[in-house]
N, C-alpha and C positions, 0 to 999 in steps of 0.2 A: 662426079657430075652433080650429084645432089647437093653436096657441100658448096660447090662452086656457085650453083644457081641460088642457093640460100644467101650467099654473100651479096649477090646482085639485088635480091629482094629487099635487103636492108636499105639500099639507096635508091630503089626504083622511084619513090616519091620525089626525091631530090632531082633525079634525072628528068622527070616530067616537068618539074618546076623551072629548071634552067635550060633544058634542051627538049622542049615539047615536040618539035617537028620531027625528031629522029627516034623518039622513044618507042613508037609503035612497032618498028621492025625488030628491035631488041626484045620486046615483050613477046613477039611471035616466036623468036628463036628460043626463048626461055620456055614457052608453053610446049613447043614441040619436043624439046629435050626432056622436060619433066614427064611427058607422056610415054617416052620410050623406056619401058622396063627392060632391064638387062637379064642376066641369067636367072634361072629358077632354082630355088633352094627348097627341097622337100624335107620336112621334119617327120621322122618316123620312129617307132618304138612301141613298147607295150603301153596300154592305155594309162597306167598309173605311174609311168616313169617321169612325168613332168614335161611332156612335149609342149603343151599349150602354155605352161608357165615360162618355159624357155623362149617361146615365140614372143610372149608379152614382155619379157625382159629385153629381148632384142629391140622391140618396138618402143619400149619405155612407156607403154600404155596397156591397160587391161582390155584388150580387144578380142583375143581368142578365148573361147569358152573353156572353163576349167571345171571338172567334175570327177567324182570318185567312181563313176561307171562310164563305159564307152559312150561318149557324147557326140563325137564328130561323125556324122553320117554322110558327109559330102566334102568335096575339096573346097577349101577356103583360102584365098590368097591375100597376103598383106604386103604392103610396100615397105621395104627396108633399104634405105639408101637407093642405089641404082638397081636393086634386085627385087624379085618377088619371093616372099617366104610363104610356103604352102603348108597348111595344117591338114592332115589326112587321118582316116581311121587307123587304129593301132593294129599290132600283130594279132592281138586276141579279140579283135572286133568281129561282129557277125560276118558270115560268109559273103553276103551281098556287099558289105562295106569293104571287104578285102578286094573285091573286084574293082571297086573305085580306086583303091590304092594302087593296084597293079597297073591300071591305065595311066595314073599320074607318074608312076615310076619311069615309064617310057619317056615322058616329056621332061623330066627333071635333069638338071645338070649336075647337081650335087645332092647328097643325102646326109642330113644331120641325123645320126642314129643315136637316139637317147635311151640310156639304160640306167637302172638303179644298180650301183656297184655291189650292193649286198646280194649275193646269190647269183650274180650274172654268170659266173664261171660255170655254174651247174645248169643253166637254162638252155637245154638242147635246142628248142625251137628258135629262140632268139639267136643263138650262134649259127644255126643253119640258115636263117634268113640273112644274117649279116654276111656270111660267106657267099651266099648266092648273089648278093648285090655286088660284092667285090669281083667275083668271077664274071659277072655280066658287064664289067668295065665301068661301073659307077664309081664316082669319087666320094669317099666316105669320110665323114668326120664323126668319130665315135666319142660321144659325150657321156661321161660318168656324172650323173646328176646326183649330188650328195646332199642330204638334208643337213648333215654335219660333216664338214670337210675333214678328211683323214689326216692323221699324222703323216709327214712326208715318207717315212720308211714304210708304213703300212700301205700307203698309196702305191709306192714303187713295187711292193710285193704283189698287190692286187693286179697291177698292170702286167707284171711278168706272168702271173698265173693265167690271166686272160689271153695273153699272146700265146702261151703254151697250148691252151685249149683250141685256139683258132688254128694253130699249126696242126694239131691232131686232126681237126676237121679237114684241113686243106691237103693232107697227105704230103706228097713230095713237092707240091707247088709252093713257091715263096710268095707270100701275100702281105706280110706285115708292113712292108714299105708303103703300101697303099692305104694304111689305116692309122692315121694319127689319133692318139688318145688324149683327151683333154678333160680335166676335172673342173666342174663348176657347181655352185649352189644357186640354181636358177631363182628360187624363192627369195633368197637374200638379195640377189642382183636386182630383181624386180622391185623389191621394197626400197633398195638404195636409189634406184632411178626415180621412183614415184615421190620419194621424200627427200631427194637431193642430198644423199649421204655418201660422199666420195670414198671415205675410209671403208664403209661397209661394202661398197662396190668393189674396191680393190681386194678386200679379203674374200669376196665371193669367187674370185678366179675368173670373173666374166671379162675384164679388159683383155686378157690374153686370148680367150676364146674368140672375141670379136676381132682382135687384131689378126689372128691366124686365118679367120674366115675371110676377112677383107684381102689379106695378102694372097690367098689362094686364087681369088678372082681377078687380081691385078694382072693385066695383060698389056703388052705394048700397043695393041690396036686401040684399046679403050683409053689408054693414056694419051695417045695421039689425038683422039677425038676431043677429050677434055681440054688438051692444050690448045686446040684450034678454037674452041668455044671461049676459053679464057682470054685468048688474044683478042677476039672480037669484042668481048665485054670490056676489057681494059682500054681498048682503043675508043670505044664509045664513052667511057667514063672520062677519058682524057679530053675528048671533045666537049663534054659537059663542063669540065673544070675551066676550059678556055672560055666558054660562054659565061660562066660565073665570074671569071676574072675581069670581064668587060665592065662589070658593075663595081669594080674595086679600083679606085684611082690613086690611092696613097702608096707611095713607094715603101714606106716603113712597114705598112700593114702587109704588103705583098712579101716583104722580106720575112716577116713573122710567119706568114702562111707557108712560105717556101721552107722555113725551118721545120714546121709541122710535117711537111711532106718528106723531108730528109730523115727526120726522126722515125717516121712510120716505116720508111724503106729500110733504115738501119736495123730496126727491131726485127723485121722479117728476115733480113740477111743473117743477123747473128743467130737467130733461132734455127734457121735452116742449116747454117754452117755447122753448128754444134750437133744438130740432129744427125747430119751425115757422118760426123766424127763418131758419135755414139754408135750408130749402126755399123760403121766399119770396125770399131773396137769390139762390139758384141759378136760380130761374125768371126773375128780373129780369136776371141775367147772360146767360142763354140768349136772351131776347128782345132785349136790347140788343146782344148780339154779332151776332145775325142782321141787325138793322137796320144796324149799322156796316158789315158786309160787303156788304150790298146797296147801300149808298150809293157804294161803289167809290171812296171818297175817300182822300187821303193821310192818314197818321197812324192808320190803322185799328188797327194793332198796339198803338200807344200808348194808344188809347182802351180797348181790351180789357184791357190790363195795369192801367190806372187803375180800371176797373170791379172787377176782382178785388181790387186792393189796398184800395179803399174798403170793399167788402163784407166782406172779411176783418177789417179794422179794426173795423167795427161789430159783428160777431159776437163777436170777442175782447173788446171793451170791455163788451158786455152780459154775457158770461160772467164777467168780473172783477167787475162790479157785483153780479151775482146771488150770487156766492160771498162777497163781502164782506158783503152784507146777511144772508146765511145765517150768516156768522161772528158778526156782532153779535147776532143773535137766539139762536143756539145758545149763545153765551157767557152771555147773560142768563138763558136757561132753565137752563143747567147750574148757574149760581150759585144760582138759586132751589132747584133740586133738592138740591144739596149742603147748603144752609142748612137746608132741611126735615129732611134726614137728621140733621144735627148737633143740631137742636132736639129731634128725637125721641130721639136717642141720649142726650142729657143728661136728658130727662124719664124715660126708661126706667131709667137708672142711678139717678136720685134715688129713683124708686119702689122699685127693687130694693135699693138700698143707701143709706138715709137718712144724710145727713151727708157723703157723698162728692161731690166735684166731678168732672165727666167728665175734665178735663184731668189730674187727679191720680191717676186709677185706672190701676194697672199691668195689663198684659195677663193676668197670672196671677190678678188679683183681679176681673177682669171677670165679672159674674154672667151666667148664662144667662137667656134671656127666654122666658116662656111663649108669646110670639107666634110663635116659630119663627125668630127672627132671632138670629144669633150676634153679640152686641154687640161682641166683639173684632174680628171681621172687618168689621163695620159701621164702627167707628171707624177702622180701617186704610184701608178703602175711601174713606171721606170725606176722610181726610188725603191719600191718594195722588192723588185726582182734584182736590181742592180746597185744596191747601196755601196758596193765596193768600187764601182766604176765611176771615175770622174777624171777631168782633164789633168789634175795635179798628181793623181796617183794611179799609174797604170801598173797592173800586176800581171804576173805570168798566167797562162792558161792553167798550169798545174795548181797554182795557189787558188785561183778562182774556183777550179773544179773541186778542190778539197773543202772549200768553204761552202760552195753552193750545192754540190752533189756528193756528199760524204759517202753515201752508200756505194757508189761506183768505185771509190778508191779504197774502200775498207777491205775488200777481198773476202775470200771464203774462209781461209784459215786452216791450218793443219788439223785442228781438232775436228772440224766438220768433215774434212776429207777422210779422216780416219774412221769416223762413225759410219760414213756411207759405205766404205769398204767392209767394215765389220758387219753391217746389216746384210749385205749381199752374201758374204761368206756364211753367216749364221743361217741363212735360208737354204743354201744349196749343199753345204758340206755334209749334213746329216744323211743325205741320200746317197752319198758317194759309195758307201759300202755295198749297197744293192747293185748299183751300176757296175761296180768292180767285180763282184762275186758271181753275178749271173753267168752261167756257163763256165765257171772256174773248174768244174770237173770234166770239162770237154775231152781232155786227152787221157784221163785216168779212169773213166767209167768202165771201160772194157779191157783194161790192161790185164794181160795174162790169160784172157779167155781164149782157149784153143779151138773152140767149136766153130767150124766154117759156117754152119747154118746161121750164126749170129752176125755174120759179116755185113749182110745187107741192112739188118736192123741197126748195126753199129754206124754205118754210113748215114742212114737216115737221121738217127739221133744226133750225130755229130753236126750234120747240116742244120738241123733245127736249133740246136744249142748255139751254133755260131750266129744264125740269123737273129735269134732272140737276144743274144749278147750285144750284137751290133745295134739293135733297136734300143736296148736299155742304155747303152753308152751314148747313142745319138740323142735320145730323149734327155739324158742328163746334161749333155752339152748345150742343147737348145734351152733347157730350163735355166742353166747358169747364165747364158747370154741374155735371156729374157729378164731375169732378176737384175742383172747389171744395167740393161737398157732402161728398165722402169725406174730404178733408183737414181741413176744419173739424169734421166729426163726430168724427174721431179726437182732435183737440185737446180738444174739449168733453168727450168721454167720459173721457179720461185725467185731466183736472183734476177732474171730478166724482167719479170713483172715489177719487182720492187725498184729496180734501177730506172726503168722507163717511167714509172709512176713519179719518181723524184724529178726527172726532167720535165715531165708534163705539168707538174705542180708549179714550177717556175714560169712555164709558158702561160698557164692559166692566169697568173698574176698580171702578166703583160696584156692578156686579152681583156682583162677588166678595165683597161684604159680606153676601150672602144665604146662608141655609142651603140644603141640597141641594133640598128640596121647593120652597121659594120661588124658587130660581134656575131650576128646571125650569119652573115656571109662567111665570116672566118670559120665558124663552127661547122657550117655546111660543107665548106671546102675540106676541112679536116676529115669529116666522115667519108667524103668521096675518095680522097687520096689514101686513107687507111684501107678502104675496101680495095682500091686499085693495087696497093702494095701486097695485101693478103692474097690477091689473085695471082701474084707472081709465082706463088708456090706451085701452081698448076700448069705453068707455061713450060 
């Protein structure tokens, strides 16, 4: 909801300018939805584990107080997207502060439990509180806040040891399925957000943490509410565009603006289509990886590498095909727009200067037009964007596309595809041994033990080993799917941005042929239709 309303805020001023009579009701809708805070997230842990830093990283601002001694003596809420993030006193806070925390626990929907991974396995009080929350039915996100992120193998070992200690505390109750464990470096994440350093943010592990947190709260009901609001906003923007178009009376300019609208829609469609494909492939990789590990057969690593390689190939091929289809369509549409402008140009010149041909008119002889179009600029713009198009030489859309839009027809190339697959494999395969070996002694730990008194202990240990193994394997499958999704999403976004930038560059050349008033109308219309297209993701 927050992202949707932020999209509208970007064009609110334009809506007021072109549709002033209707803007008040939409602003009221936006105000009401902004005021409705969704679920409450409570951040909890020992005072020096980095709770406040984690909150600041979520917010992208230094709002929560950070100190080396217990600082938070009251509940403090902060807005994060559609939710409220609450900072509370820590586990080791004074007794009166712990009472405040207990009251807040009752109201919270989810608890982000922040610990320092060094020594957490031995911290009895921390583990007792964690288990108490799980048994009370709270949804727990266990965050290992690392000052320096661990080697993947060491991290897998720490997670396994932590799961084993939780099992010991829980006795015969199976609780691990309710405690996802995520590693982050909150300090690096905050620095990355404050200084706009995407690479540092990715290396901090924070994007995955935010993604899992958002996914957890995603519900059908909330999605339906967001979709309804998105439909109302898009309808209102459509009415605003109609009002704007009443001030635009040139057919060729309307054709140009329609092209802008189509390109904006196609960009969203391609991005969403590939996003869905990546999600589907990632889910398949996760499921197939878990099956392969559970089979305990030889060649498991090779099977996982093949899964990644094939899914990577399919996504990259679909991206190439989508961009080439776009290139052909865009080339054809661009040619039609330019020819329309050339026809209009020649017609306007003939009406203004009988006896002159468009190609023979010098720039200093070009007449002004009562329509508000600078014919000199129009002629220049058409030539700049469409030097290959004229009445004597009609070329195919493919040839125009390769000349005008080379990036779309270049493709990704097998070398890039291979590097992406290698990058994913290099991140996940080192951890496979931990996922594979956890619980490997399951059926041999008590072989040959004749003592009946050990039977119950045997059953308990076997159950815990199996549960821990399942969690380790599931975690590895999810990690593999995540790395695949991130790597392929980056490739897709990079190619989409460069390809659409190339198309828009040609369109900007044509827009340069308009006078100041018409250019402003065209630019405003572009902003409105881009916003409207982006909102389609939420419907």
